[in-house]
C-alpha positions as CSV (number, residue, x, y, z in Angstrom):
1,X,-34.9,32.0,-10.1
2,X,-31.9,33.0,-8.0
3,X,-32.8,33.5,-4.3
4,X,-32.4,37.1,-3.1
5,X,-29.5,36.4,-0.6
6,X,-27.6,34.6,-3.3
7,X,-28.1,37.4,-5.8
8,X,-26.9,40.0,-3.4
9,X,-23.8,38.0,-2.4
10,X,-22.8,37.5,-6.1
11,X,-23.3,41.2,-6.8
12,X,-21.1,42.1,-3.9
13,X,-18.4,39.8,-5.2
14,X,-18.6,41.2,-8.7
15,X,-18.3,44.7,-7.2
16,X,-14.9,44.0,-5.8
17,X,-13.3,41.5,-8.3
18,X,-9.7,42.1,-7.3
19,X,-10.4,41.5,-3.6
20,X,-12.5,38.5,-4.4
21,X,-9.7,37.1,-6.6
22,X,-7.1,37.5,-3.9
23,X,-9.2,35.8,-1.3
24,X,-9.9,33.0,-3.8
25,X,-6.2,32.7,-4.6
26,X,-5.4,31.8,-1.0
27,X,-8.0,29.0,-1.0
28,X,-6.9,27.8,-4.4
29,X,-3.2,27.5,-3.4
30,X,-4.1,25.7,-0.2
31,X,-6.4,23.2,-2.0
32,X,-3.8,22.7,-4.8
33,X,-1.1,22.0,-2.2
34,X,-3.3,19.5,-0.3
35,X,-4.5,17.7,-3.5
36,X,-0.9,17.5,-4.8
37,X,0.5,16.2,-1.6
38,X,-2.3,13.6,-1.1
39,X,-1.9,12.4,-4.8
40,X,1.9,12.2,-4.5
41,X,1.7,10.4,-1.1
42,X,-0.9,8.0,-2.5
43,X,1.3,7.3,-5.5
44,X,4.3,6.8,-3.3
45,X,2.4,4.5,-1.1
46,X,1.3,2.4,-4.1
47,X,4.8,2.3,-5.4
48,X,6.1,1.2,-1.9
49,X,3.5,-1.5,-1.7
50,X,4.5,-2.8,-5.1
51,X,8.1,-2.9,-4.1
52,X,7.2,-4.7,-0.8
53,X,5.2,-7.3,-2.7
54,X,8.0,-7.9,-5.3
55,X,11.1,-7.7,-3.2
56,X,10.1,-8.9,0.3
57,X,8.4,-11.8,2.1
58,X,6.1,-9.6,4.2
59,X,3.0,-11.2,2.7
60,X,4.2,-14.8,3.3
61,X,2.8,-16.9,6.1
62,X,4.5,-20.2,7.1
63,X,2.9,-23.1,8.9
64,X,5.7,-25.3,10.3
65,X,5.3,-28.4,12.5
66,X,6.8,-28.3,16.0
67,X,9.1,-31.3,15.7
68,X,10.9,-30.8,19.1
69,X,10.0,-29.9,22.6
70,X,12.4,-27.8,24.8
71,X,12.4,-29.1,28.3
72,X,14.8,-27.5,30.8
73,X,16.8,-26.1,27.9
74,X,17.1,-29.5,26.2
75,X,15.5,-30.1,22.8
76,X,13.6,-33.4,22.7
77,X,12.4,-34.7,19.4
78,X,8.6,-35.4,19.1
79,X,7.4,-38.8,18.1
80,X,4.2,-37.5,16.4
81,X,5.0,-34.2,14.7
82,X,2.4,-32.8,12.3
83,X,2.9,-34.0,8.7
84,X,1.7,-31.5,6.2
85,X,1.0,-32.8,2.7
86,X,0.1,-31.6,-0.8
87,X,-3.5,-32.4,0.1
88,X,-3.4,-30.0,3.0
89,X,-2.1,-27.3,0.8
90,X,-5.0,-27.8,-1.7
91,X,-7.5,-27.9,1.1
92,X,-6.2,-24.7,2.7
93,X,-5.9,-23.2,-0.8
94,X,-9.6,-23.7,-1.5
95,X,-10.4,-21.9,1.8
96,X,-8.2,-19.0,1.0
97,X,-9.1,-18.7,-2.7
98,X,-11.8,-16.1,-2.2
99,X,-9.3,-13.6,-0.8
100,X,-6.7,-14.4,-3.4
101,X,-4.1,-16.1,-1.3
102,X,-1.9,-18.9,-2.7
103,X,-0.9,-22.0,-0.8
104,X,1.9,-24.5,-1.3
105,X,3.7,-27.3,0.5
106,X,7.4,-27.3,0.7
107,X,10.4,-29.1,2.3
108,X,13.9,-27.7,2.7
109,X,17.3,-29.4,2.7
110,X,20.9,-28.5,1.8
111,X,23.8,-30.1,0.0
112,X,26.7,-29.7,-2.4
113,X,26.2,-28.7,-6.1
114,X,28.9,-29.5,-8.6
115,X,29.4,-29.7,-12.4
116,X,31.2,-32.6,-14.1
117,X,34.0,-30.5,-15.5
118,X,34.7,-28.7,-12.2
119,X,35.8,-30.0,-8.8
120,X,34.5,-26.9,-6.9
121,X,31.6,-27.6,-4.6
122,X,28.9,-25.0,-3.9
123,X,26.7,-25.1,-0.8
124,X,23.1,-25.0,-1.9
125,X,19.8,-24.6,-0.1
126,X,17.1,-26.7,-2.0
127,X,13.4,-26.4,-1.6
128,X,11.0,-29.1,-2.8
129,X,7.7,-27.5,-3.6
130,X,4.8,-27.2,-6.1
131,X,4.0,-24.8,-9.0
132,X,1.9,-22.7,-6.6
133,X,5.1,-21.5,-5.0
134,X,6.1,-19.3,-8.0
135,X,4.6,-16.1,-6.5
136,X,6.7,-16.7,-3.4
137,X,10.0,-16.6,-5.2
138,X,12.4,-13.9,-3.9
139,X,12.7,-12.7,-7.5
140,X,10.8,-13.3,-10.8
141,X,12.2,-15.6,-13.4
142,X,14.9,-14.2,-15.7
143,X,15.0,-17.2,-18.0
144,X,13.1,-20.5,-18.6
145,X,10.1,-21.5,-16.6
146,X,9.0,-22.6,-13.2
147,X,7.9,-26.0,-12.0
148,X,4.8,-27.4,-13.7
149,X,2.2,-30.0,-12.6
150,X,3.8,-32.6,-14.9
151,X,7.1,-32.2,-13.0
152,X,5.4,-33.6,-9.8
153,X,4.9,-37.1,-11.3
154,X,7.4,-39.8,-11.6
155,X,11.1,-39.3,-11.0
156,X,11.4,-35.8,-12.6
157,X,14.8,-34.3,-11.9
158,X,14.2,-30.7,-13.1
159,X,15.3,-27.7,-11.1
160,X,14.9,-23.9,-11.0
161,X,18.0,-22.2,-9.7
162,X,18.8,-18.7,-8.4
163,X,21.0,-16.5,-10.4
164,X,23.7,-16.8,-7.6
165,X,23.8,-20.6,-8.1
166,X,23.8,-20.3,-11.9
167,X,26.7,-17.9,-11.8
168,X,28.6,-20.1,-9.4
169,X,28.1,-23.3,-11.5
170,X,28.5,-21.7,-14.9
171,X,30.6,-18.5,-14.4
172,X,31.2,-18.1,-18.2
173,X,27.6,-18.3,-19.4
174,X,24.7,-16.0,-19.3
175,X,21.4,-16.9,-17.6
176,X,19.5,-17.7,-20.8
177,X,22.2,-20.2,-21.9
178,X,22.2,-21.9,-18.5
179,X,18.7,-23.3,-19.1
180,X,19.0,-26.9,-20.2
181,X,22.4,-27.5,-18.6
182,X,22.9,-30.1,-15.9
183,X,24.6,-30.3,-12.6
184,X,25.0,-32.8,-9.6
185,X,23.4,-32.2,-6.3
186,X,23.5,-34.8,-3.5
187,X,24.7,-37.4,-6.0
188,X,21.7,-36.8,-8.3
189,X,21.7,-35.2,-11.8
190,X,19.4,-32.2,-12.2
191,X,18.4,-30.4,-15.4
192,X,17.9,-26.6,-15.1
193,X,14.6,-25.4,-16.5
194,X,14.6,-21.9,-15.1
195,X,16.7,-19.2,-13.5
196,X,15.5,-16.4,-11.2
197,X,16.5,-12.8,-11.7
198,X,19.6,-11.4,-9.9
199,X,19.0,-10.4,-6.3
200,X,21.9,-8.4,-4.9
201,X,20.4,-8.5,-1.4
202,X,20.3,-12.4,-1.5
203,X,23.4,-14.2,-2.8
204,X,22.5,-17.5,-1.3
205,X,22.7,-20.5,-3.7
206,X,19.1,-21.7,-4.0
207,X,17.3,-24.4,-5.9
208,X,13.7,-25.3,-6.3
209,X,12.8,-28.9,-7.1
210,X,9.4,-30.8,-7.5
211,X,7.7,-31.9,-4.3
212,X,7.6,-35.7,-4.6
213,X,8.2,-38.6,-2.1
214,X,11.6,-39.1,-3.7
215,X,12.8,-35.5,-3.4
216,X,11.5,-35.2,0.1
217,X,13.5,-38.3,1.1
218,X,16.5,-36.8,-0.7
219,X,16.3,-33.6,1.2
220,X,15.8,-35.2,4.6
221,X,16.9,-38.9,4.7
222,X,16.3,-39.1,8.4
223,X,12.8,-37.6,8.3
224,X,13.6,-35.1,11.0
225,X,12.1,-32.0,9.2
226,X,8.5,-32.5,8.3
227,X,7.1,-30.5,5.3
228,X,5.6,-27.1,5.9
229,X,2.9,-25.0,4.3
230,X,3.6,-21.6,2.7
231,X,0.8,-19.0,2.1
232,X,1.2,-15.9,0.1
233,X,-1.4,-13.2,0.7
234,X,-2.6,-11.2,-2.3
235,X,-1.8,-7.9,-0.7
236,X,-0.5,-6.3,2.4
237,X,-4.0,-5.3,3.4
238,X,-5.3,-8.9,3.1
239,X,-2.7,-10.4,5.4
240,X,-4.8,-10.1,8.6
241,X,-7.8,-11.7,6.9
242,X,-5.7,-14.5,5.6
243,X,-4.1,-15.1,9.0
244,X,-7.6,-15.3,10.6
245,X,-8.8,-17.8,8.1
246,X,-5.6,-19.9,8.6
247,X,-6.1,-19.9,12.4
248,X,-9.7,-21.0,11.9
249,X,-8.5,-23.9,9.6
250,X,-5.9,-25.0,12.2
251,X,-8.5,-24.9,15.0
252,X,-10.9,-27.0,12.9
253,X,-8.2,-29.6,12.2
254,X,-6.2,-29.7,15.5
255,X,-8.5,-28.1,18.0
256,X,-7.9,-25.0,20.1
257,X,-4.5,-26.4,21.2
258,X,-3.1,-26.2,17.7
259,X,-0.5,-23.7,18.9
260,X,1.2,-26.6,20.8
261,X,1.7,-28.5,17.5
262,X,2.1,-25.9,14.8
263,X,4.1,-22.7,14.5
264,X,2.4,-19.9,12.6
265,X,5.0,-17.5,11.3
266,X,3.9,-14.2,9.8
267,X,5.0,-10.7,9.4
268,X,1.8,-9.1,10.7
269,X,3.6,-6.9,13.2
270,X,6.0,-5.6,10.5
271,X,3.0,-5.0,8.2
272,X,1.3,-3.0,10.9
273,X,4.5,-1.0,11.3
274,X,4.6,-0.3,7.6
275,X,1.0,0.7,7.4
276,X,1.4,3.0,10.5
277,X,4.5,4.6,8.9
278,X,2.7,5.3,5.7
279,X,-0.3,6.8,7.6
280,X,1.9,9.1,9.7
281,X,3.8,10.2,6.5
282,X,0.5,11.1,4.8
283,X,-0.9,12.9,7.9
284,X,2.2,15.0,8.4
285,X,2.3,16.1,4.8
286,X,-1.4,16.7,4.8
287,X,-1.1,18.8,8.0
288,X,1.6,20.9,6.3
289,X,-0.6,21.5,3.3
290,X,-3.5,22.3,5.6
291,X,-1.6,25.3,7.0
292,X,-1.7,27.0,3.7
293,X,-5.4,26.2,3.5
294,X,-5.9,27.7,6.9
295,X,-4.1,30.9,5.8
296,X,-6.6,31.0,2.9
297,X,-9.5,30.8,5.3
298,X,-8.1,33.7,7.3
299,X,-7.9,35.7,4.1
300,X,-11.6,35.0,3.5
301,X,-12.5,36.2,7.0
302,X,-10.4,39.4,6.6
303,X,-12.1,40.2,3.2
304,X,-15.6,39.6,4.7
305,X,-14.9,41.7,7.8
306,X,-13.7,44.5,5.5
307,X,-16.9,44.1,3.5
308,X,-19.0,44.3,6.6
309,X,-17.4,47.6,7.5
310,X,-17.8,49.0,4.0
311,X,-21.4,47.9,3.7
312,X,-22.6,48.9,7.1
313,X,-25.1,51.4,5.8
314,X,-26.4,49.0,3.2
315,X,-26.9,46.4,5.9
316,X,-28.8,49.0,8.0
317,X,-31.1,49.9,5.1
318,X,-31.8,46.2,4.4
319,X,-32.7,45.6,8.0
320,X,-34.9,48.8,8.1
321,X,-36.6,47.4,5.0
322,X,-37.5,44.2,6.8
323,X,-34.5,41.9,6.2
324,X,-34.1,39.4,9.1
325,X,-30.8,38.8,10.8
326,X,-30.6,35.3,9.3
327,X,-31.0,36.8,5.8
328,X,-28.0,39.1,6.4
329,X,-26.0,36.2,7.9
330,X,-26.9,33.9,5.0
331,X,-25.7,36.5,2.5
332,X,-22.2,36.6,3.9
333,X,-22.0,32.9,4.4
334,X,-22.9,32.5,0.7
335,X,-20.1,34.9,-0.2
336,X,-17.7,32.8,1.9
337,X,-18.8,29.5,0.4
338,X,-18.7,30.9,-3.1
339,X,-15.2,32.1,-2.7
340,X,-14.0,28.8,-1.1
341,X,-16.0,26.7,-3.6
342,X,-14.5,28.5,-6.6
343,X,-11.0,28.4,-5.1
344,X,-11.5,24.7,-4.4
345,X,-12.4,23.9,-8.0
346,X,-9.4,25.8,-9.3
347,X,-7.2,24.3,-6.6
348,X,-8.1,20.7,-7.5
349,X,-7.2,21.3,-11.1
350,X,-4.0,23.0,-10.2
351,X,-3.1,20.4,-7.7
352,X,-3.6,17.5,-10.1
353,X,-1.5,19.3,-12.8
354,X,1.2,20.0,-10.2
355,X,1.3,16.5,-8.9
356,X,1.6,15.1,-12.4
357,X,4.5,17.4,-13.2
358,X,6.3,16.6,-9.9
359,X,5.9,12.8,-10.5
360,X,7.2,13.1,-14.0
361,X,10.3,15.0,-12.7
362,X,10.9,12.3,-10.0
363,X,10.6,9.5,-12.7
364,X,13.1,11.4,-14.8
365,X,15.6,11.9,-12.1
366,X,15.4,8.6,-10.3
367,X,14.0,6.1,-12.9
368,X,11.6,5.0,-10.2
369,X,8.1,4.3,-11.6
370,X,6.3,6.8,-9.3
371,X,3.0,8.2,-10.5
372,X,0.6,10.6,-8.9
373,X,-2.5,8.6,-7.7
374,X,-5.7,10.6,-7.9
375,X,-8.2,8.9,-5.6
376,X,-11.6,10.4,-5.5
377,X,-11.6,10.1,-1.7
378,X,-8.5,12.3,-1.5
379,X,-9.9,14.9,-3.9
380,X,-13.3,15.0,-2.2
381,X,-11.5,15.4,1.2
382,X,-9.5,18.4,-0.1
383,X,-12.6,20.0,-1.6
384,X,-14.6,19.3,1.5
385,X,-12.0,20.8,3.8
386,X,-11.9,23.9,1.7
387,X,-15.7,24.4,1.9
388,X,-15.5,23.7,5.7
389,X,-12.8,26.4,6.0
390,X,-15.0,28.8,4.1
391,X,-18.0,28.0,6.3
392,X,-16.0,28.3,9.6
393,X,-14.1,31.5,8.7
394,X,-17.2,33.1,7.2
395,X,-19.3,32.5,10.3
396,X,-17.8,35.3,12.4
397,X,-18.2,38.1,9.8
398,X,-21.7,36.8,9.0
399,X,-22.7,36.9,12.7
400,X,-21.2,40.4,13.1
401,X,-23.2,41.7,10.2
402,X,-26.4,40.1,11.4
403,X,-26.0,41.6,14.9
404,X,-25.7,45.2,13.6
405,X,-28.4,47.5,14.9
406,X,-30.4,49.1,12.1
407,X,-30.2,52.5,13.7
408,X,-26.5,52.4,14.3
409,X,-25.9,51.1,10.9
410,X,-27.8,53.9,9.2
411,X,-25.8,56.4,11.2
412,X,-22.5,54.9,10.0
413,X,-20.4,57.1,7.8
């Protein structure tokens, strides 16, 4: 059975369908704009995070040994620098596995790359590492494969090269045909097993070779650059958690003074800046959409105030018949919530459709894989704001109706 205040409120709305529709339309447009903007901003944020993960090193953390001390502006080499090993990488990797971070050990060196039939030399930056380093590559593989566990045993001389190095060494061949070819680097013959995709932002000649005692000595014959550890967080959000776990591991191994022996290099500050920029972007767009929702709330208040004026005698008769002030107030609040609730429902549907259309147009015009992201939190927020707007803007008309004197109301013409 429908309560009396609800029935009266619904009858009043049906008595003025055009006015009810117009007030509902304001809320519907406001909610649709808010839902569409939140969905598009969430989709843009997701796309941006994917691009960050694929094209930048913001999620990478480096643990490097401090091999020198700077005293009075003079660099003095340490006699006992920290020596990270593959076992350290596995130990730290087990600790970080629950949060999805990957850990590898690596050593860096440089040298000249040549091919037998060409006298040209190409300066190359080589990294000795393990198969776990594949997620940390600046670009995915375009051909071949990355290092495997079998490559870490014996005197394996396989190498993965960047597209820049492949083009420099074999300018007449495509990337797929380069796999299997050989070249010389630091007087050693290497067989190419993989090539990374082209990266216009990074044209440095790079090579990745297996991390073995032989390759480490080849990269650093004097032993001046100890190996480092590289950690790749699973996502931008998990970087602070991964950093905290790494700091705990360093404290457990080297004590609280680990900062004097190890450099922890991360992009946490830049990550915080990215997250703050995305939040500001979403808040600004949401505030703009909220203005239209505010206008819809004002429309509800105007409609209800007009309704109070038109139904003054009716209110007086109800009060004379025994209706309490809170019954009158509840009636108008129900009208306001019904208008905002129905407008919210239609607005959510319209906003989802509009966001999908806009995302499709963006994909068509820019070829960027941007999609509207409909998160239930965003939809619930938009609907909740609409109901709150209806409640807030319906309060004044409801209180005005409840405060009418029965005698004055009955005398109203």
